[in-house]
LUMTOR-302581 format. One record per residue (C-alpha): x, y, z; residue in three letters. Coordinates in steps of 0.2 Angstrom, whole numbers, plus 5000, padded with zeros to 4 digits. Each point is the difference from the previous one (the first is absolute). Layout:
<sites>
     u     v     w  residuo
     X     Y     Z      ala
...
</sites>
This chain:
<sites>
     u     v     w  residuo
  5329  5481  5585      met
  5015  4995  5009      lys
  5001  5000  5019      lys
  5014  4989  5004      gly
  5018  5004  4994      phe
  5014  4987  5002      phe
  5017  5008  4998      phe
  5016  4991  4997      asp
  5015  5009  5008      met
  5016  4999  4991      asp
  4999  5009  4983      gly
  4983  5007  5004      val
  5001  5009  5017      leu
  5019  5001  5001      phe
  5013  5003  4987      asn
  5010  4985  5006      ser
  5002  4988  4986      met
  5016  5007  4992      pro
  5009  4998  5017      asn
  4992  4983  5003      his
  5005  4994  4983      ala
  5018  5006  5002      arg
  5001  4992  5017      ala
  4993  4983  4994      trp
  5013  5000  4986      glu
  5015  5004  5011      ile
  4995  4987  5014      val
  4995  4986  4988      met
  5017  5002  4991      ala
  5009  4998  5017      arg
  4991  4984  5002      his
  5005  4994  4982      gly
  4983  5003  4993      leu
  4995  5010  4984      his
  4986  5012  5003      phe
  4998  5015  4989      thr
  4990  5016  5005      gln
  4987  4995  4987      arg
  4999  4983  5009      asp
  4995  5010  5016      cys
  4986  5010  4991      tyr
  4993  4984  4993      met
  5001  4991  5017      ala
  4993  5015  5009      glu
  4985  4995  5011      gly
  5007  4984  5006      cys
  5006  4998  5018      thr
  5019  5002  5002      ser
  5000  4982  5006      arg
  4993  4995  4984      asp
  5011  5010  4989      val
  5016  4992  5009      ile
  4993  4982  4999      leu
  4994  5002  4982      asn
  5017  5007  4994      thr
  5009  4986  5009      tyr
  4988  4987  4993      lys
  5003  5006  4982      gln
  5019  5003  5001      gln
  5006  4988  5013      met
  4987  4986  5001      pro
  5011  4988  5010      asp
  5003  5013  5013      arg
  4990  4998  5016      gln
  4997  5017  5008      val
  4994  5001  5018      ser
  4987  5012  5006      leu
  5014  5007  5011      glu
  5011  5003  4985      glu
  4985  5009  4991      val
  4997  5011  5015      asp
  5018  5005  5000      ala
  5000  5003  4981      phe
  4985  5011  5002      tyr
  5008  5010  5014      lys
  5015  5003  4990      glu
  4990  5006  4985      lys
  4990  5012  5012      gly
  5016  5007  5006      glu
  5006  5003  4982      met
  4984  5008  4996      phe
  5002  5012  5015      val
  5018  5004  4994      gln
  4994  5004  4983      leu
  4988  5013  5007      gly
  4984  4990  5004      gly
  4984  5008  4994      ala
  4991  5016  4998      gln
  4981  5003  4998      pro
  4994  4998  4982      met
  4996  5018  4992      pro
  4982  5002  5000      gly
  4996  4985  5012      ala
  4994  5010  5015      tyr
  4989  5011  4989      glu
  4991  4984  4993      val
  4998  4993  5018      leu
  4993  5017  5006      gln
  4988  5001  4986      ala
  4993  4982  5003      ile
  4999  5003  5019      lys
  4990  5016  4997      ala
  4986  4989  4991      ile
  4987  4994  5013      pro
  5000  4981  5005      asp
  5016  4996  4991      thr
  5013  4988  5006      gln
  5019  5001  4997      ile
  5010  4984  5002      trp
  5018  4995  4998      leu
  5004  4983  4992      val
  5018  4997  4999      thr
  5012  4985  5001      gly
  5011  5010  5012      ser
  5005  4993  5017      ala
  5006  5016  5007      gln
  4996  5001  5019      leu
  5001  5019  4999      thr
  4988  5001  4985      leu
  4986  5010  5009      leu
  5012  5013  5007      asp
  5008  5002  4982      gln
  4982  5002  4993      leu
  4995  5013  5013      asn
  5015  5010  4998      arg
  4998  5001  4981      ala
  4980  5000  5000      phe
  4994  5006  5017      pro
  4982  4996  5004      gly
  4997  4988  4986      ile
  5005  4982  5005      phe
  4995  4989  5015      val
  5007  4983  5004      arg
  4983  4992  4999      glu
  5000  5004  4981      arg
  5017  4993  4996      met
  5003  4983  4991      ile
  5019  4996  5001      thr
  5011  4985  5000      ala
  4996  4997  5018      phe
  4981  4997  4995      glu
  5004  4991  4983      cys
  5017  4992  5001      pro
  4997  4993  4982      his
  4997  5016  4991      gly
  4997  5007  4982      lys
  4998  4993  4987      pro
  4988  4990  5010      arg
  4984  5009  5002      pro
  4999  4997  5019      glu
  5006  5017  5005      pro
  4987  5009  4990      tyr
  4987  4988  5005      leu
  5003  5002  5018      lys
  4999  5019  4998      ala
  4984  4999  4991      trp
  4992  4988  5012      glu
  5005  5011  5015      lys
  4993  5015  4991      ser
  4983  4993  5000      gly
  4997  5008  4983      leu
  4994  4992  4984      pro
  5014  4997  4988      lys
  4993  5012  4987      glu
  5003  5014  5013      glu
  5018  4996  5002      cys
  5015  5007  4991      cys
  5018  4994  5000      val
  5014  5012  4996      ile
  5016  4991  4995      glu
  5016  5002  4990      asn
  5006  4982  4999      ala
  4996  4986  4987      pro
  4999  4987  5015      leu
  4989  5012  5010      gly
  4988  5002  4985      leu
  5000  4981  4998      gln
  4995  4999  5018      ala
  4986  5013  4999      ala
  4993  4993  4984      arg
  5000  4982  5008      ala
  4990  5008  5014      ala
  4988  5007  4986      asp
  5003  5018  5005      leu
  5000  5016  4990      phe
  5018  5006  4998      thr
  5010  5016  4996      ile
  5018  4998  4995      ile
  5010  5015  5004      val
  5016  4996  4990      asn
  5014  5009  5010      thr
  5014  4989  4994      gly
  5009  4994  4984      pro
  4987  4987  4995      leu
  4989  5002  4985      gly
  4982  4996  4996      tyr
  5005  4983  4993      asp
  5006  4995  5017      asp
  4982  5002  5006      phe
  4989  4997  4985      ala
  4996  4981  5003      gln
  4991  5005  5017      trp
  4990  5015  4991      lys
  5001  5014  5013      pro
  4984  5011  5001      asp
  5011  5015  4999      ala
  5018  5003  4995      phe
  5007  5016  5007      leu
  5017  5008  5000      pro
  5001  5008  5017      asn
  4990  5004  5016      met
  4995  5017  4993      lys
  4991  4991  4986      ala
  4992  4989  5013      val
  4993  5016  5009      leu
  4993  5006  4983      glu
  4992  4982  4997      tyr
  4991  4999  5017      leu
  4984  5010  4994      pro
  4997  4986  4988      asn
  4998  4987  5014      ile
  4994  5009  5016      val
</sites>
């Protein structure tokens, strides 16, 4: 039975990916880079710093990019994301979180590549009474994030639970890759435009269409 639940944020808890994808597309173009909305979904889970540096490496390999430039780029992208409308809670996410919290001895963790300083405030507004800072793995704890397994390994280690009692809820191929590299049971909730083929090589344990389906699936694992 699962006792530890490790939630990705964007595309799982918040319906944020459409505006993230559009913001990346716009700001990348301003900097002479080609980055489609599909590219954003495929890169989701990486830290923003990795997204920027990897795109420059692929498209402008001779361009030396300073960390100051990367931080300014990320700030510009964040401002565009807000202009486009930011994010709203994913339909059904709070019901899933409440159902898990009601089960004795369960742990709810956030595992995200985000580096938002106001992250806990945002989570508390959307999902009151669910998240605590001690159970959050962010870009501050793991600057080299997904698809590396370290973010999920760190959450697992801190949970003190056996791996067989842990469950990852993800929506991104790179997040699934990270969870599988950490040898953790993984549910994909496919809230974006990708298809099963984009995830197939990492063999998710469950592939579900939305958070309502996750709620209906929970009795199979708790």
